[in-house]
C-alpha positions in Angstrom: 98.4 209.6 19.3 96.1 210.3 22.2 98.9 209.9 24.8 100.7 213.0 23.5 100.4 216.2 25.5 103.1 218.2 23.8 104.8 218.3 20.4 108.3 219.8 20.3 110.5 220.7 17.3 114.1 221.3 16.3 114.4 224.3 14.0 117.2 224.0 11.5 116.4 221.4 8.7 113.2 220.6 10.6 110.9 223.6 10.4 112.5 224.8 7.1 114.7 223.4 4.3 118.3 223.7 5.3 119.2 223.6 1.6 117.4 226.9 1.1 119.7 228.4 3.8 122.9 226.8 2.4 122.3 228.3 -1.0 121.9 231.8 0.4 124.7 231.6 3.0 127.4 229.9 0.9 129.3 233.1 -0.2 129.2 234.3 3.5 130.5 231.0 4.6 133.3 230.8 2.0 134.5 234.3 2.9 135.0 233.1 6.5 136.0 229.5 5.8 138.9 229.2 8.3 136.6 230.5 11.1 133.7 228.2 10.3 135.9 225.1 9.9 137.4 225.8 13.3 134.0 226.6 14.8 132.6 223.3 13.5 135.4 221.4 15.1 134.7 223.1 18.4 131.0 222.4 18.2 131.7 218.7 17.6 133.5 218.6 20.9 130.6 220.4 22.6 128.1 217.9 21.3 130.0 215.3 23.4 130.6 217.4 26.4 128.7 217.1 29.8 126.6 220.1 30.9 128.7 223.2 31.5 128.1 226.1 33.8 130.2 228.3 31.5 129.1 227.0 28.1 129.9 230.2 26.2 133.3 230.6 27.8 134.3 227.0 27.1 133.1 227.3 23.5 135.3 230.4 23.1 138.3 228.6 24.7 137.9 225.7 22.2 137.7 228.1 19.3 140.7 230.1 20.6 142.8 226.9 20.7 141.8 226.1 17.1 142.6 229.5 15.8 145.5 230.4 18.1 143.9 233.5 19.4 142.7 234.8 22.8 139.4 233.6 24.2 138.1 237.1 24.2 138.8 237.5 20.5 137.2 234.0 19.9 134.1 235.0 21.8 133.8 238.2 19.7 134.2 236.3 16.5 131.4 233.8 17.4 129.1 236.7 18.2 129.9 238.6 15.0 130.0 235.6 12.6 127.4 233.3 14.0 124.9 234.8 16.4 124.7 238.2 14.7 126.1 237.7 11.2 123.8 234.9 10.3 120.6 236.6 11.4 119.8 238.4 8.1 119.8 235.1 6.1 116.9 233.7 8.1 114.6 236.6 7.1 114.4 235.2 3.6 113.7 231.7 4.7 110.2 230.2 4.8 108.9 227.5 7.0 107.9 224.2 5.4 104.4 224.0 4.0 102.0 222.7 6.5 103.9 223.8 9.6 101.7 226.7 10.5 98.6 224.5 10.1 100.0 221.9 12.4 100.8 224.4 15.1 97.3 226.0 14.8 95.6 222.6 15.1 97.7 221.7 18.1 96.7 224.9 19.9 93.0 224.2 19.1 93.4 220.8 20.8 95.3 222.1 23.8 98.5 220.3 22.8 101.5 222.2 24.1 104.1 223.3 21.5 107.8 223.6 22.2 111.0 224.4 20.3 114.4 223.1 21.3 117.3 224.1 19.1 121.1 224.0 19.4 121.4 227.5 18.1 119.6 230.5 19.8 116.0 230.5 18.6 115.9 234.3 18.8 118.4 234.2 15.9 115.3 233.4 13.7 113.3 236.4 15.0 109.7 235.2 15.6 110.5 231.9 13.8 108.4 232.8 10.8 105.3 233.6 12.9 105.5 230.4 15.0 106.8 231.9 18.3 103.4 233.2 19.5 102.0 229.7 19.3 104.8 228.2 21.4 104.6 227.4 25.1 108.3 227.0 25.5 111.2 228.1 23.3 114.6 227.0 24.4 118.2 227.0 23.1 120.3 224.1 24.3 123.3 226.4 24.8 121.4 228.1 27.7 121.1 224.6 29.3 124.9 224.2 29.1 124.9 221.2 26.8 124.1 220.7 23.1 121.8 217.9 21.9 121.8 214.9 22.3 122.4 215.6 26.0 119.7 213.9 28.1 120.2 216.7 30.6 119.1 219.3 28.0 116.0 217.2 26.9 115.1 216.7 30.5 115.4 220.5 31.2 113.2 221.1 28.2 110.5 218.6 29.4 110.6 220.3 32.8 110.1 223.7 31.3 107.1 222.3 29.3 105.8 220.8 32.5 105.0 217.6 30.6 106.5 214.1 31.3 109.0 213.1 28.6 107.0 210.0 27.6 104.1 212.3 26.7 106.2 214.5 24.4 106.7 213.9 20.7 110.0 215.5 19.5 110.3 216.3 15.8 113.7 216.5 14.2 115.9 215.9 11.2 119.2 214.7 12.9 119.3 211.1 13.8 122.0 211.5 16.5 121.1 214.9 18.0 117.3 214.8 17.7 116.0 211.2 17.4 118.5 209.4 19.5 118.8 212.2 22.0 115.0 212.6 22.6 114.5 208.8 22.7 117.2 208.4 25.4 115.4 211.1 27.4 112.2 209.0 27.2 110.4 211.0 24.5 108.6 209.7 21.4 110.2 210.8 18.2 109.2 211.9 14.7 111.8 212.0 11.9 111.5 214.3 8.9 112.9 212.2 6.1 115.6 213.6 3.8 115.0 213.5 0.0 116.6 210.1 -0.6 114.6 208.4 2.1 111.4 210.0 0.6 112.2 208.6 -2.8 113.0 205.1 -1.5 110.2 205.3 1.1 112.9 204.2 3.7 111.7 204.9 7.2 114.0 205.3 10.1 113.8 202.2 12.3 114.6 203.9 15.6 112.0 206.7 15.2 108.4 206.2 16.3 107.3 208.2 13.2 109.0 208.8 9.9 107.2 211.4 7.7 107.7 213.1 4.3 105.8 216.4 4.9 103.8 218.2 7.6 100.5 217.3 6.2 101.4 213.7 6.7 102.6 214.3 10.2 99.4 216.1 11.1 97.4 213.2 9.8 99.4 210.7 11.8 99.4 212.6 15.1 96.1 214.4 15.1 93.7 212.4 13.0 
């Protein structure tokens, strides 16, 4: 794909297996089940919300309404249970095989690399050694709107200093990643879940559907 000047990635379920996280985090999640159920409902609303100047305050207010607590307490719970509490689990996670090689090859060819995630990227530390190779690392929360917001993808393209049509965005969520990036004018690559791999069922709306990063490297760089 000679027209590509940058490749950008989601993190969760895209750069690593989300199943490996679910297995480790299940006891932690179950112990705080009422919180996470309410938090998930709040996030669903935020995925449909226009860009906000006070994203974190609004998120806290939504959770406060769900749990019938103060916004201040809700904000503290989000920080403790999500932003800080989940950090240790990512230390035991490994990136998908072939990810580092793809990043290294992109750098050799002067193709920019970006990361755009709905959760704070710093939550994953140096993102398993990938951060130093990235030109831009951005969390959608800091833009004021979660994916699939066109505004967020546009802000990300601006930070990369690359026109959207020359960016390939790689993700695992059809709605947030593929549809969101496509509406923003980017090309898209969809990492196929297990059942699609077995049936070899590609995603029609994605420009590329791939089974592993060796395959993506071959499609994009060779």
